[in-house]
GUPA-817396 format. One record per residue (C-alpha): x, z negated, y negated; residue in one letter. Coordinates in Angstrom, 1 decimal, padded with zeros to 4 digits. Example, Ala and Ser with C-alpha at 12.3 -4.5 7.8 and 13.67 -1.06 7.14 Angstrom:
BEGIN
<east=012.3; up=-007.8; north=004.5; residuo=a> $
<east=013.7; up=-007.1; north=001.1; residuo=s> $
***
This chain:
BEGIN
<east=060.6; up=-090.4; north=-120.6; residuo=m> $
<east=058.3; up=-093.5; north=-120.7; residuo=i> $
<east=059.5; up=-095.6; north=-123.5; residuo=q> $
<east=058.3; up=-099.0; north=-122.3; residuo=n> $
<east=059.8; up=-099.1; north=-118.8; residuo=q> $
<east=061.8; up=-102.1; north=-117.6; residuo=s> $
<east=063.8; up=-103.2; north=-114.7; residuo=f> $
<east=063.0; up=-106.3; north=-112.6; residuo=v> $
<east=066.3; up=-107.4; north=-111.0; residuo=v> $
<east=066.6; up=-109.9; north=-108.2; residuo=t> $
<east=070.1; up=-111.4; north=-108.5; residuo=g> $
<east=072.5; up=-112.6; north=-105.9; residuo=g> $
<east=072.4; up=-109.5; north=-103.6; residuo=k> $
<east=075.7; up=-108.5; north=-102.0; residuo=v> $
<east=076.2; up=-104.7; north=-102.0; residuo=l> $
<east=077.9; up=-102.7; north=-099.3; residuo=s> $
<east=078.7; up=-099.0; north=-098.9; residuo=g> $
<east=079.8; up=-096.2; north=-101.1; residuo=s> $
<east=078.8; up=-094.8; north=-104.5; residuo=l> $
<east=079.3; up=-091.3; north=-105.8; residuo=q> $
<east=080.0; up=-091.3; north=-109.6; residuo=p> $
<east=077.9; up=-088.9; north=-111.6; residuo=q> $
<east=079.4; up=-086.1; north=-113.7; residuo=g> $
<east=080.9; up=-087.4; north=-117.0; residuo=a> $
<east=078.3; up=-087.7; north=-119.7; residuo=k> $
<east=080.7; up=-087.2; north=-122.6; residuo=n> $
<east=082.2; up=-084.1; north=-121.0; residuo=e> $
<east=078.8; up=-082.7; north=-120.1; residuo=a> $
<east=077.6; up=-082.8; north=-123.8; residuo=l> $
<east=080.7; up=-081.0; north=-125.0; residuo=q> $
<east=080.7; up=-078.2; north=-122.4; residuo=v> $
<east=077.0; up=-077.6; north=-122.6; residuo=i> $
<east=077.4; up=-077.0; north=-126.4; residuo=c> $
<east=080.3; up=-074.7; north=-125.6; residuo=a> $
<east=078.0; up=-072.4; north=-123.7; residuo=t> $
<east=076.6; up=-071.2; north=-127.1; residuo=v> $
<east=080.0; up=-069.6; north=-127.9; residuo=l> $
<east=079.3; up=-066.6; north=-125.7; residuo=t> $
<east=076.4; up=-064.3; north=-124.8; residuo=d> $
<east=077.7; up=-064.2; north=-121.2; residuo=q> $
<east=076.8; up=-066.4; north=-118.2; residuo=v> $
<east=078.4; up=-069.8; north=-118.0; residuo=v> $
<east=077.8; up=-072.0; north=-114.9; residuo=i> $
<east=078.4; up=-075.7; north=-115.1; residuo=l> $
<east=078.7; up=-077.9; north=-111.9; residuo=d> $
<east=078.4; up=-081.6; north=-111.5; residuo=n> $
<east=076.1; up=-081.9; north=-114.6; residuo=v> $
<east=074.6; up=-085.4; north=-114.7; residuo=p> $
<east=070.8; up=-085.5; north=-114.8; residuo=n> $
<east=070.5; up=-088.1; north=-117.5; residuo=i> $
<east=068.3; up=-088.3; north=-120.6; residuo=l> $
<east=070.9; up=-087.3; north=-123.2; residuo=d> $
<east=071.8; up=-084.2; north=-121.1; residuo=v> $
<east=068.1; up=-083.3; north=-120.6; residuo=k> $
<east=067.5; up=-083.6; north=-124.3; residuo=r> $
<east=070.5; up=-081.3; north=-125.1; residuo=l> $
<east=069.4; up=-078.7; north=-122.6; residuo=i> $
<east=065.9; up=-078.9; north=-124.1; residuo=e> $
<east=067.4; up=-078.2; north=-127.5; residuo=l> $
<east=069.3; up=-075.2; north=-126.2; residuo=l> $
<east=066.2; up=-073.8; north=-124.6; residuo=r> $
<east=064.5; up=-074.0; north=-127.9; residuo=g> $
<east=067.3; up=-072.1; north=-129.5; residuo=l> $
<east=066.7; up=-069.3; north=-127.0; residuo=g> $
<east=069.4; up=-070.1; north=-124.4; residuo=v> $
<east=068.3; up=-069.1; north=-120.9; residuo=e> $
<east=068.9; up=-072.1; north=-118.7; residuo=v> $
<east=068.5; up=-072.0; north=-114.9; residuo=k> $
<east=068.9; up=-075.0; north=-112.6; residuo=q> $
<east=070.8; up=-073.7; north=-109.6; residuo=l> $
<east=071.0; up=-077.0; north=-107.8; residuo=g> $
<east=070.6; up=-080.7; north=-108.3; residuo=a> $
<east=073.5; up=-080.9; north=-110.7; residuo=n> $
<east=074.3; up=-077.2; north=-111.2; residuo=r> $
<east=073.1; up=-075.1; north=-114.2; residuo=y> $
<east=073.5; up=-071.6; north=-115.4; residuo=q> $
<east=073.4; up=-070.9; north=-119.2; residuo=f> $
<east=073.1; up=-067.6; north=-120.9; residuo=e> $
<east=073.0; up=-067.7; north=-124.8; residuo=a> $
<east=072.3; up=-064.0; north=-125.2; residuo=k> $
<east=069.3; up=-064.2; north=-127.5; residuo=d> $
<east=069.6; up=-067.1; north=-129.9; residuo=i> $
<east=066.6; up=-067.7; north=-132.2; residuo=d> $
<east=068.2; up=-068.8; north=-135.5; residuo=l> $
<east=064.7; up=-069.3; north=-137.0; residuo=e> $
<east=064.3; up=-072.2; north=-134.6; residuo=y> $
<east=066.6; up=-074.2; north=-137.0; residuo=f> $
<east=063.8; up=-074.5; north=-139.4; residuo=g> $
<east=061.3; up=-075.8; north=-137.0; residuo=s> $
<east=060.0; up=-079.4; north=-136.8; residuo=e> $
<east=060.6; up=-079.3; north=-133.0; residuo=e> $
<east=064.3; up=-078.6; north=-133.5; residuo=y> $
<east=064.6; up=-081.3; north=-136.2; residuo=y> $
<east=062.9; up=-084.0; north=-134.0; residuo=q> $
<east=064.9; up=-083.1; north=-130.8; residuo=t> $
<east=068.3; up=-082.8; north=-132.4; residuo=a> $
<east=068.1; up=-086.1; north=-134.3; residuo=k> $
<east=067.5; up=-088.0; north=-131.0; residuo=k> $
<east=070.8; up=-087.2; north=-129.5; residuo=i> $
<east=074.3; up=-087.7; north=-131.0; residuo=r> $
<east=075.7; up=-084.9; north=-128.8; residuo=g> $
<east=073.7; up=-082.4; north=-130.8; residuo=s> $
<east=076.4; up=-082.6; north=-133.6; residuo=v> $
<east=078.7; up=-080.6; north=-131.3; residuo=m> $
<east=076.4; up=-077.6; north=-131.6; residuo=l> $
<east=077.7; up=-077.1; north=-135.2; residuo=i> $
<east=081.1; up=-075.8; north=-134.1; residuo=g> $
<east=079.8; up=-073.1; north=-131.6; residuo=p> $
<east=077.1; up=-072.0; north=-134.0; residuo=l> $
<east=079.5; up=-071.7; north=-136.9; residuo=l> $
<east=082.0; up=-069.8; north=-134.7; residuo=a> $
<east=079.5; up=-067.3; north=-133.4; residuo=r> $
<east=076.7; up=-067.1; north=-136.0; residuo=f> $
<east=078.5; up=-068.3; north=-139.2; residuo=k> $
<east=075.8; up=-070.9; north=-140.0; residuo=k> $
<east=074.3; up=-074.0; north=-138.7; residuo=a> $
<east=071.6; up=-076.6; north=-139.5; residuo=y> $
<east=071.7; up=-080.1; north=-138.0; residuo=i> $
<east=069.8; up=-083.3; north=-138.7; residuo=p> $
<east=071.8; up=-086.5; north=-138.9; residuo=k> $
<east=072.3; up=-087.2; north=-135.1; residuo=p> $
<east=071.0; up=-090.2; north=-133.3; residuo=g> $
<east=072.5; up=-092.1; north=-130.4; residuo=g> $
<east=073.4; up=-095.7; north=-129.8; residuo=d> $
<east=073.0; up=-098.3; north=-132.6; residuo=k> $
<east=076.5; up=-099.7; north=-132.3; residuo=i> $
<east=077.5; up=-099.6; north=-135.9; residuo=g> $
<east=078.4; up=-096.9; north=-138.4; residuo=r> $
<east=079.2; up=-093.5; north=-136.8; residuo=r> $
<east=079.9; up=-091.1; north=-139.6; residuo=r> $
<east=080.4; up=-087.4; north=-139.1; residuo=i> $
<east=082.7; up=-086.9; north=-142.1; residuo=d> $
<east=085.5; up=-085.9; north=-139.8; residuo=t> $
<east=083.5; up=-083.0; north=-138.5; residuo=h> $
<east=082.3; up=-081.8; north=-141.9; residuo=l> $
<east=085.7; up=-082.2; north=-143.6; residuo=l> $
<east=087.3; up=-080.2; north=-140.8; residuo=g> $
<east=084.8; up=-077.4; north=-141.1; residuo=f> $
<east=085.3; up=-077.5; north=-144.9; residuo=q> $
<east=089.0; up=-077.0; north=-144.4; residuo=k> $
<east=088.3; up=-074.0; north=-142.2; residuo=l> $
<east=086.2; up=-072.5; north=-145.1; residuo=g> $
<east=082.7; up=-073.7; north=-144.4; residuo=a> $
<east=080.4; up=-075.0; north=-147.1; residuo=k> $
<east=077.7; up=-077.6; north=-146.5; residuo=f> $
<east=074.8; up=-079.1; north=-148.3; residuo=i> $
<east=073.4; up=-082.6; north=-147.4; residuo=y> $
<east=069.7; up=-083.1; north=-147.8; residuo=n> $
<east=069.4; up=-086.9; north=-148.3; residuo=d> $
<east=065.6; up=-086.9; north=-148.0; residuo=k> $
<east=065.6; up=-085.1; north=-144.6; residuo=q> $
<east=069.0; up=-086.6; north=-143.7; residuo=e> $
<east=070.1; up=-083.1; north=-142.6; residuo=s> $
<east=073.1; up=-080.8; north=-143.1; residuo=y> $
<east=073.0; up=-077.0; north=-143.9; residuo=q> $
<east=076.3; up=-075.3; north=-143.2; residuo=i> $
<east=077.5; up=-071.8; north=-144.1; residuo=d> $
<east=080.7; up=-070.4; north=-142.5; residuo=a> $
<east=080.8; up=-066.7; north=-143.3; residuo=s> $
<east=084.6; up=-066.7; north=-143.5; residuo=n> $
<east=086.2; up=-069.2; north=-141.1; residuo=l> $
<east=090.0; up=-069.1; north=-141.6; residuo=q> $
<east=092.5; up=-071.0; north=-139.5; residuo=g> $
<east=094.3; up=-073.9; north=-141.2; residuo=q> $
<east=096.4; up=-077.0; north=-140.6; residuo=f> $
<east=094.1; up=-079.9; north=-140.4; residuo=i> $
<east=095.3; up=-083.5; north=-140.3; residuo=l> $
<east=092.2; up=-085.3; north=-138.9; residuo=m> $
<east=091.4; up=-088.6; north=-140.7; residuo=d> $
<east=090.4; up=-090.3; north=-137.5; residuo=e> $
<east=090.9; up=-089.6; north=-133.8; residuo=i> $
<east=087.4; up=-088.5; north=-133.1; residuo=s> $
<east=086.6; up=-087.0; north=-129.7; residuo=v> $
<east=083.4; up=-085.2; north=-130.8; residuo=t> $
<east=085.1; up=-084.2; north=-134.1; residuo=g> $
<east=088.0; up=-082.7; north=-132.2; residuo=t> $
<east=085.7; up=-080.9; north=-129.8; residuo=a> $
<east=083.7; up=-079.5; north=-132.6; residuo=n> $
<east=086.7; up=-078.2; north=-134.5; residuo=l> $
<east=088.4; up=-076.7; north=-131.4; residuo=v> $
<east=085.2; up=-074.8; north=-130.7; residuo=m> $
<east=084.8; up=-073.6; north=-134.3; residuo=a> $
<east=088.5; up=-072.6; north=-134.6; residuo=a> $
<east=088.4; up=-070.7; north=-131.3; residuo=s> $
<east=086.8; up=-067.7; north=-133.1; residuo=m> $
<east=088.1; up=-068.3; north=-136.6; residuo=a> $
<east=090.6; up=-065.9; north=-138.2; residuo=r> $
<east=094.2; up=-066.8; north=-137.7; residuo=g> $
<east=095.7; up=-070.0; north=-136.3; residuo=t> $
<east=094.4; up=-073.6; north=-136.6; residuo=t> $
<east=096.5; up=-076.7; north=-135.9; residuo=k> $
<east=094.7; up=-079.9; north=-135.3; residuo=l> $
<east=096.9; up=-083.0; north=-135.8; residuo=y> $
<east=095.8; up=-086.5; north=-134.9; residuo=n> $
<east=093.5; up=-084.9; north=-132.4; residuo=a> $
<east=091.7; up=-086.7; north=-129.6; residuo=a> $
<east=093.2; up=-086.0; north=-126.1; residuo=c> $
<east=090.7; up=-087.6; north=-123.7; residuo=e> $
<east=090.5; up=-086.0; north=-120.2; residuo=p> $
<east=087.0; up=-084.7; north=-121.3; residuo=y> $
<east=088.5; up=-083.0; north=-124.3; residuo=l> $
<east=091.2; up=-081.5; north=-122.1; residuo=q> $
<east=088.5; up=-080.2; north=-119.8; residuo=q> $
<east=086.7; up=-078.5; north=-122.7; residuo=l> $
<east=089.9; up=-076.8; north=-123.8; residuo=c> $
<east=090.6; up=-075.6; north=-120.2; residuo=k> $
<east=087.1; up=-074.2; north=-120.0; residuo=m> $
<east=087.5; up=-072.4; north=-123.3; residuo=l> $
<east=090.8; up=-070.9; north=-122.1; residuo=v> $
<east=089.1; up=-069.5; north=-119.1; residuo=r> $
<east=086.5; up=-068.0; north=-121.5; residuo=m> $
<east=089.3; up=-066.3; north=-123.3; residuo=g> $
<east=090.4; up=-068.8; north=-126.0; residuo=a> $
<east=094.0; up=-069.2; north=-126.9; residuo=r> $
<east=094.8; up=-072.9; north=-127.0; residuo=i> $
<east=098.1; up=-074.7; north=-126.9; residuo=e> $
<east=099.0; up=-078.4; north=-126.7; residuo=g> $
<east=096.1; up=-079.4; north=-124.4; residuo=i> $
<east=096.4; up=-083.1; north=-123.6; residuo=g> $
<east=098.5; up=-083.9; north=-126.8; residuo=s> $
<east=097.4; up=-085.0; north=-130.3; residuo=n> $
<east=098.6; up=-081.6; north=-131.8; residuo=l> $
<east=096.3; up=-078.8; north=-130.6; residuo=i> $
<east=097.0; up=-075.2; north=-131.7; residuo=t> $
<east=094.1; up=-072.7; north=-131.6; residuo=i> $
<east=094.7; up=-069.0; north=-132.1; residuo=h> $
<east=091.4; up=-067.5; north=-133.0; residuo=g> $
<east=089.9; up=-064.6; north=-130.9; residuo=v> $
<east=087.1; up=-062.3; north=-131.7; residuo=q> $
<east=084.8; up=-063.2; north=-128.7; residuo=s> $
<east=084.6; up=-065.4; north=-125.7; residuo=l> $
<east=083.3; up=-064.6; north=-122.2; residuo=g> $
<east=081.6; up=-066.4; north=-119.3; residuo=g> $
<east=083.1; up=-068.8; north=-116.9; residuo=t> $
<east=082.4; up=-071.4; north=-114.2; residuo=e> $
<east=083.3; up=-075.1; north=-114.8; residuo=h> $
<east=083.1; up=-078.3; north=-112.9; residuo=r> $
<east=082.7; up=-081.6; north=-114.8; residuo=i> $
<east=084.9; up=-084.6; north=-113.9; residuo=l> $
<east=083.5; up=-087.8; north=-112.4; residuo=p> $
<east=082.5; up=-090.2; north=-115.1; residuo=d> $
<east=085.2; up=-092.7; north=-115.7; residuo=m> $
<east=082.8; up=-095.0; north=-117.6; residuo=i> $
<east=080.5; up=-095.1; north=-114.5; residuo=e> $
<east=083.6; up=-095.7; north=-112.3; residuo=i> $
<east=084.6; up=-098.6; north=-114.5; residuo=g> $
<east=081.0; up=-099.9; north=-114.4; residuo=s> $
<east=081.0; up=-099.8; north=-110.6; residuo=f> $
<east=084.3; up=-101.7; north=-110.5; residuo=i> $
<east=082.9; up=-104.5; north=-112.6; residuo=g> $
<east=079.6; up=-104.5; north=-110.7; residuo=m> $
<east=081.4; up=-104.8; north=-107.3; residuo=a> $
<east=083.5; up=-107.8; north=-108.6; residuo=v> $
<east=080.6; up=-109.6; north=-110.2; residuo=m> $
<east=078.4; up=-109.3; north=-107.1; residuo=t> $
<east=081.2; up=-110.1; north=-104.6; residuo=r> $
<east=080.6; up=-106.7; north=-103.0; residuo=s> $
<east=082.8; up=-104.4; north=-100.9; residuo=d> $
<east=082.3; up=-100.9; north=-102.1; residuo=i> $
<east=084.0; up=-097.5; north=-102.1; residuo=l> $
<east=083.8; up=-095.4; north=-105.3; residuo=i> $
<east=084.1; up=-091.8; north=-104.0; residuo=r> $
<east=086.1; up=-089.1; north=-105.8; residuo=d> $
<east=087.7; up=-091.6; north=-108.2; residuo=a> $
<east=091.1; up=-090.2; north=-109.1; residuo=r> $
<east=093.7; up=-092.5; north=-110.6; residuo=k> $
<east=095.2; up=-089.7; north=-112.7; residuo=e> $
<east=092.0; up=-089.2; north=-114.6; residuo=d> $
<east=091.4; up=-092.9; north=-115.4; residuo=l> $
<east=094.4; up=-093.6; north=-117.6; residuo=g> $
<east=094.9; up=-097.3; north=-118.5; residuo=i> $
<east=091.5; up=-098.4; north=-117.0; residuo=i> $
<east=092.8; up=-099.6; north=-113.6; residuo=p> $
<east=095.6; up=-101.6; north=-115.4; residuo=m> $
<east=093.1; up=-103.4; north=-117.6; residuo=v> $
<east=090.9; up=-104.4; north=-114.6; residuo=f> $
<east=094.0; up=-105.5; north=-112.7; residuo=e> $
<east=094.9; up=-107.8; north=-115.7; residuo=r> $
<east=091.5; up=-109.5; north=-115.1; residuo=l> $
<east=092.4; up=-110.1; north=-111.5; residuo=g> $
<east=090.7; up=-107.2; north=-109.8; residuo=v> $
<east=092.3; up=-105.9; north=-106.6; residuo=t> $
<east=091.9; up=-102.1; north=-106.0; residuo=m> $
<east=092.9; up=-100.0; north=-103.1; residuo=e> $
<east=093.3; up=-096.2; north=-103.6; residuo=w> $
<east=092.4; up=-094.2; north=-100.5; residuo=t> $
<east=092.1; up=-090.4; north=-099.8; residuo=p> $
<east=088.3; up=-090.8; north=-100.3; residuo=d> $
<east=088.5; up=-092.6; north=-103.6; residuo=g> $
<east=088.7; up=-096.2; north=-104.9; residuo=l> $
<east=088.0; up=-099.2; north=-102.6; residuo=h> $
<east=087.0; up=-102.5; north=-104.3; residuo=i> $
<east=087.1; up=-105.3; north=-101.7; residuo=p> $
<east=085.1; up=-108.5; north=-102.0; residuo=t> $
<east=086.3; up=-110.8; north=-104.8; residuo=h> $
<east=085.3; up=-114.5; north=-104.2; residuo=d> $
<east=087.6; up=-115.5; north=-107.1; residuo=h> $
<east=089.7; up=-113.5; north=-109.6; residuo=y> $
<east=092.0; up=-114.8; north=-112.3; residuo=s> $
<east=092.7; up=-113.4; north=-115.8; residuo=i> $
<east=096.4; up=-112.9; north=-116.5; residuo=s> $
<east=098.1; up=-114.1; north=-119.6; residuo=t> $
<east=100.7; up=-112.3; north=-121.7; residuo=f> $
<east=104.3; up=-112.8; north=-120.6; residuo=i> $
<east=104.8; up=-115.7; north=-123.0; residuo=d> $
<east=101.7; up=-117.5; north=-121.6; residuo=g> $
<east=099.4; up=-116.7; north=-124.5; residuo=s> $
<east=095.8; up=-115.7; north=-123.9; residuo=i> $
<east=095.1; up=-112.2; north=-122.9; residuo=l> $
<east=093.6; up=-109.9; north=-125.5; residuo=t> $
<east=091.8; up=-106.7; north=-124.4; residuo=v> $
<east=091.1; up=-104.2; north=-127.2; residuo=y> $
<east=089.8; up=-100.7; north=-127.4; residuo=d> $
<east=091.7; up=-097.7; north=-128.7; residuo=a> $
<east=091.6; up=-093.9; north=-128.6; residuo=p> $
<east=092.9; up=-092.3; north=-125.4; residuo=w> $
<east=095.3; up=-093.1; north=-123.8; residuo=p> $
<east=094.2; up=-096.6; north=-124.9; residuo=g> $
<east=091.3; up=-098.5; north=-123.3; residuo=f> $
<east=087.9; up=-096.8; north=-123.9; residuo=t> $
<east=085.4; up=-098.7; north=-126.0; residuo=p> $
<east=082.7; up=-097.7; north=-123.6; residuo=d> $
<east=084.0; up=-100.2; north=-121.0; residuo=l> $
<east=084.5; up=-103.2; north=-123.2; residuo=m> $
<east=081.0; up=-104.6; north=-122.4; residuo=s> $
<east=081.8; up=-104.3; north=-118.7; residuo=i> $
<east=085.1; up=-106.2; north=-119.1; residuo=i> $
<east=083.3; up=-108.9; north=-121.2; residuo=l> $
<east=080.6; up=-109.5; north=-118.5; residuo=v> $
<east=083.1; up=-109.5; north=-115.7; residuo=m> $
<east=085.3; up=-112.1; north=-117.5; residuo=a> $
<east=082.4; up=-114.6; north=-117.6; residuo=t> $
<east=082.9; up=-115.4; north=-113.9; residuo=q> $
<east=086.7; up=-115.1; north=-113.8; residuo=a> $
<east=089.2; up=-117.9; north=-113.9; residuo=k> $
<east=090.8; up=-118.1; north=-117.3; residuo=g> $
<east=090.0; up=-116.9; north=-120.8; residuo=s> $
<east=090.3; up=-113.6; north=-122.6; residuo=v> $
<east=089.8; up=-112.4; north=-126.2; residuo=l> $
<east=087.8; up=-109.2; north=-126.4; residuo=i> $
<east=088.6; up=-107.3; north=-129.6; residuo=h> $
<east=086.1; up=-104.4; north=-130.1; residuo=q> $
<east=087.9; up=-102.6; north=-132.9; residuo=k> $
<east=086.0; up=-099.3; north=-133.1; residuo=m> $
<east=082.4; up=-100.4; north=-133.5; residuo=f> $
<east=081.0; up=-103.4; north=-135.3; residuo=e> $
<east=077.7; up=-103.9; north=-133.5; residuo=s> $
<east=078.7; up=-103.5; north=-129.8; residuo=r> $
<east=079.2; up=-107.2; north=-129.2; residuo=l> $
<east=075.8; up=-108.4; north=-130.4; residuo=f> $
<east=074.4; up=-108.3; north=-126.8; residuo=f> $
<east=076.5; up=-111.4; north=-125.9; residuo=v> $
<east=073.7; up=-113.7; north=-127.1; residuo=d> $
<east=071.8; up=-112.7; north=-123.9; residuo=k> $
<east=074.8; up=-113.6; north=-121.8; residuo=l> $
<east=075.0; up=-117.0; north=-123.5; residuo=i> $
<east=071.3; up=-117.5; north=-122.7; residuo=d> $
<east=072.3; up=-116.7; north=-119.0; residuo=m> $
<east=074.8; up=-119.5; north=-119.1; residuo=g> $
<east=078.0; up=-117.7; north=-120.0; residuo=a> $
<east=080.6; up=-119.5; north=-122.2; residuo=q> $
<east=081.3; up=-117.1; north=-125.0; residuo=i> $
<east=082.4; up=-117.6; north=-128.6; residuo=i> $
<east=081.4; up=-114.7; north=-130.8; residuo=l> $
<east=084.1; up=-115.0; north=-133.4; residuo=c> $
<east=082.9; up=-112.1; north=-135.7; residuo=d> $
<east=081.3; up=-108.7; north=-135.2; residuo=p> $
<east=084.5; up=-107.4; north=-133.6; residuo=h> $
<east=085.8; up=-110.3; north=-131.5; residuo=r> $
<east=084.5; up=-112.6; north=-128.7; residuo=a> $
<east=086.4; up=-115.2; north=-126.7; residuo=t> $
<east=085.2; up=-115.5; north=-123.1; residuo=i> $
<east=085.9; up=-118.7; north=-121.1; residuo=i> $
<east=085.6; up=-117.8; north=-117.5; residuo=g> $
<east=083.5; up=-120.1; north=-115.2; residuo=l> $
<east=085.5; up=-119.2; north=-112.0; residuo=d> $
<east=082.2; up=-118.9; north=-110.2; residuo=r> $
<east=081.5; up=-122.7; north=-110.7; residuo=s> $
<east=078.2; up=-121.9; north=-112.2; residuo=q> $
<east=076.3; up=-118.6; north=-111.6; residuo=a> $
<east=074.5; up=-116.9; north=-114.5; residuo=l> $
<east=070.8; up=-117.4; north=-114.5; residuo=r> $
<east=068.1; up=-114.8; north=-114.7; residuo=g> $
<east=066.3; up=-114.2; north=-118.0; residuo=i> $
<east=064.3; up=-111.6; north=-119.8; residuo=s> $
<east=066.3; up=-109.4; north=-122.2; residuo=m> $
<east=066.4; up=-106.0; north=-123.9; residuo=t> $
<east=069.0; up=-103.3; north=-123.6; residuo=s> $
<east=070.4; up=-102.5; north=-127.1; residuo=p> $
<east=072.4; up=-099.4; north=-126.1; residuo=d> $
<east=073.7; up=-097.5; north=-123.0; residuo=i> $
<east=076.8; up=-099.5; north=-122.2; residuo=r> $
<east=075.5; up=-103.0; north=-123.1; residuo=a> $
<east=072.4; up=-102.1; north=-121.0; residuo=g> $
<east=074.5; up=-101.5; north=-117.9; residuo=v> $
<east=076.6; up=-104.6; north=-118.6; residuo=a> $
<east=073.4; up=-106.7; north=-118.7; residuo=l> $
<east=072.2; up=-105.0; north=-115.5; residuo=l> $
<east=075.4; up=-106.1; north=-113.8; residuo=i> $
<east=075.0; up=-109.6; north=-115.2; residuo=a> $
<east=071.4; up=-109.7; north=-113.8; residuo=a> $
<east=072.6; up=-108.4; north=-110.4; residuo=m> $
<east=075.0; up=-111.3; north=-110.1; residuo=s> $
<east=072.7; up=-114.0; north=-111.5; residuo=a> $
<east=070.6; up=-116.6; north=-109.8; residuo=d> $
<east=066.9; up=-115.7; north=-109.8; residuo=g> $
<east=065.0; up=-112.8; north=-111.4; residuo=e> $
<east=065.8; up=-111.0; north=-114.6; residuo=s> $
<east=063.8; up=-108.4; north=-116.5; residuo=r> $
<east=065.5; up=-105.8; north=-118.7; residuo=i> $
<east=063.4; up=-104.0; north=-121.2; residuo=f> $
<east=064.2; up=-100.8; north=-123.2; residuo=n> $
<east=065.8; up=-099.3; north=-120.1; residuo=i> $
<east=065.5; up=-095.7; north=-121.4; residuo=q> $
<east=068.8; up=-096.6; north=-123.1; residuo=q> $
<east=070.4; up=-097.0; north=-119.7; residuo=i> $
<east=068.7; up=-093.8; north=-118.5; residuo=d> $
<east=070.4; up=-092.0; north=-121.3; residuo=r> $
<east=073.8; up=-092.4; north=-119.6; residuo=g> $
<east=073.3; up=-093.3; north=-116.0; residuo=y> $
<east=071.5; up=-091.0; north=-113.5; residuo=e> $
<east=068.9; up=-092.8; north=-111.2; residuo=r> $
<east=071.0; up=-095.9; north=-111.4; residuo=i> $
<east=068.3; up=-098.1; north=-109.8; residuo=d> $
<east=067.8; up=-095.8; north=-106.8; residuo=e> $
<east=071.6; up=-095.4; north=-106.2; residuo=r> $
<east=072.3; up=-099.1; north=-106.4; residuo=l> $
<east=069.2; up=-100.0; north=-104.3; residuo=n> $
<east=070.6; up=-097.7; north=-101.6; residuo=a> $
<east=073.6; up=-100.0; north=-101.1; residuo=i> $
<east=071.7; up=-103.3; north=-101.2; residuo=g> $
<east=070.6; up=-104.0; north=-104.8; residuo=a> $
<east=067.0; up=-105.1; north=-105.6; residuo=e> $
<east=066.0; up=-103.4; north=-108.8; residuo=i> $
<east=062.4; up=-102.5; north=-109.4; residuo=i> $
<east=061.4; up=-100.0; north=-112.1; residuo=r> $
<east=058.2; up=-101.1; north=-113.9; residuo=i> $
<east=056.3; up=-098.7; north=-116.0; residuo=a> $
***
């Protein structure tokens, strides 16, 4: 990946046609890590070819996992000959610390090999993202860990994993995934309370069950795992990415476009459609997916008593924090005002200064809250040069640029590439004008 690439975006283009959402990034990172739980073949379908996934697959190859690409988005994994000495290599250290999803290798490695080494994982700079929930859970299962503060790495030993009741201190998706995978081959029964229950976590649990795991309470916040001695192979299809679907909804509205989002299923989106509807978005569900008609104007609702609408993030089934930046950008051209309350991360709203430079009326109240005063299309955003700070803010800025008057340039687009597959090519195919500059 070339680190200094940028997008040059010509705004004001109306899009028309259909978009196929990629496989879900967050699910892909979980289920790819789960392939290490068995020495048998696991086939994953609808795998997004994005930077974070490529990095994780590179990491697994280094560990000795045999990975074959069977199609554009179809992979075969066989973790038959794992090289545990690779843990001590500089290559492993440098690769693992680039991607936050690498932390979910700990659970499978502890379950199958009783030990793991992991550097402090990377990912988006969106505020503090501790992994205490993972480590405290492993500790309750009987694991012992040492933190090397000079290398910022964790060495974990789990020679005697024993099922326990674990009350998780936060509703962590990756923490829940990690503990479910570790407990799947621990002795006895593990009960995870206050567990995450996102569709992606449900997908992971269903995949593990097909591999031979015994898991109860899938989809609830109390998951019971009865440990088994070994797991086998399976085949699994990853869900369409609900974050990309939400991004496409916001993009269609901002650019006054009529598009069809294929394979979008209402039952997998939770509260997401309801939140967009509160911002005035009209959606039509069809047998082919979700149709977003042209929106010349759209109005933000108020609460029943007439007070200003507040949109805030929360663990599933609440509204995902990954779509807060899309909602914020979309609100800039709506009629009415909204308070965006980003509760879960304290640095995710810092991209709004770029939107203010583009002409948006936004008051950043504090690191967690921003008030957006909608312009009701009375004044288009204007094109500027800006830098993508993280995956989700990067796509929000891309959407803003696509709706703006004039030309914008977005730097640091490898952040966008981490989460969105060939986004420029796919959008250009339906009428966008996005040029990738090396």
